[in-house]
Every structure is written in C-alpha cells, then in structure tokens.
N, C-alpha and C positions, 0 to 999 in steps of 0.2 A: 263729912270728910270723904274724900275719894281714896279707896283702897289702892295700894300699890300692887298687891298680889291677891288673887281670888282663886277659887277651886271649883271644878265641876262637881256635880252630885256623885258621878261614877268614881272620881278620884277621891272624894271625901269618904265614900264607903270603904275604899281600899285603905285609906289612912286609919279609919276606925278599926278595921281588922288587924292592921299592924299594931295599933295601940293596945288592943286586947292581948296581943301576943308578947309585945316587947315593952310596953309601958310608955313613958313620955318620949316623944320624938322630936326631931328638929330637921329642917331642910337647909341645904346649901346649893346654890345654883352653880353647877360646875362650869368652869371657864374654859374647858377645852381639854387638850391632851388626849389620853386614851378613852375618855368617856364622851368626847364631844362636848357640847354645851347642853346639859340636861339637869333637871332638879334631882338632887340626891337626898335620900331619906336615911337618917341615922337615928340610933338611940340617942336621946339628949345627952350631950357631953361626949359622945364618941368621936365627934369630928372636932379637931382643934381649930378654933376660930382665932384669927389674928387681928392685930390692931387695924388692919386695912379693911376688915369686913364690916358691912352695915346690915342691919336688920330692917327689911322692908315692911314687916308686919307679921301676921300669923294667919295660918290656915288650919282649921280644925284644932285649934289650941297649940299648934306647933310653930315655933319661930321659923322665919324664912330669911336666910342670910345670903349675902352676895359680896364678892370682893368689890371694893370701892372703885377700882379702875374699870371693871366691867359694868358696874352701876352707871358710871359716867356715860357709857355708850348707850345704855338702855333707859336713862332717866325719864324720857318722855313717853314711855310705854308702860301700859298696865300688863302685868303677867297673869296668865290664867293657867293654873296647873290642871292637867288632864291626864288620862291614861290611854295607852294603846296596847293592843295585844302584841305579845312577842317578848322574847327575853333580850334585855339589854346586856351590854358588856360592862357592867359597873359594879360597885360595892354597895349599891343602894339596897335597902331592906326588901323592896318589893320584887326583886329580880326572880326569886324562886316561885312566885305566884303565877307566872306566865304573863304578867303585865309589866309595863314600865311607865313611870311618870314622864310626861313631856311638858314642855312650856310652850304655850301659844301667847302671842302678844298683839296688842293693838295700840295705836297712838292715842293719847288723851286728847279730849276736846279742850278748848280754851277755858271753859267753865271748870272742868275737872282739874286742870292744872293749877287753877287758883285755889283749889280746896284739897290739895294733896295731904295725906297723912304724913306726919313727921317720921324721919328715920331715927333709928336707935343705934347708938355706937357702943362698943365695949367700954366698960368703966376703966 
C-alpha cells in the first residue's frame, strides 16, 4: 500500500514530545484563512471534524484529516509532514516549541496510484 501521508524523523520526534505532554493527538490539514494551509496538531477530539472531512491515514499513531474539497485538489500527491524553525500563527500544539509543522508534497508515480491506501470517513 502507498501511504497518503508520511512524516520525517524530525517531525516524528516533535510529535512524540507532544504526545508525552498531551496524550493522544490528531492532525487536520488547514485549508487556509488565518493559518494558511498547514498541518494543525490538536489533542485528539479537540478539533471538531465534519461530515466533509476524510482521514488520509496516520502518522506516529495520530489520525491525519483533511476536508474533502481540499483533498480533491491534492488527491494525486503524497503529503510529507516536516517541521521548520519558527513560530507559526496558529492554534496548533507545537507553536510554543519554536517549531511548526509544514506539509511538503510530491506527485505519485503511476505504480503508487494503483496501490493507494483507502480513505476513512466519519461514521
């Protein structure tokens, strides 16, 4: 199976630090507005998911969600969650650490497209 979302070692380490502090976490790819488009990390259940959100998979045991409309624009790209130094302007849990999560992406190969992991929808 081709994963729809992956994570770098550096970002995974930050996620583990946040898990040690906050417990179970979740991600939602922001679609714009005041945050721009960036991955947002929340305590699991602290972000209200809607019927139009889809789960692309998980990173470090954390579900990674995105709005269906936004997913339609990114459906042919694999997302890789990374970090960069600096303080973002969002409500994401990592902001006080001096780092912020960022999304990098690349287009799938034909072979990868044929083996994509399934999406999960809210029940």
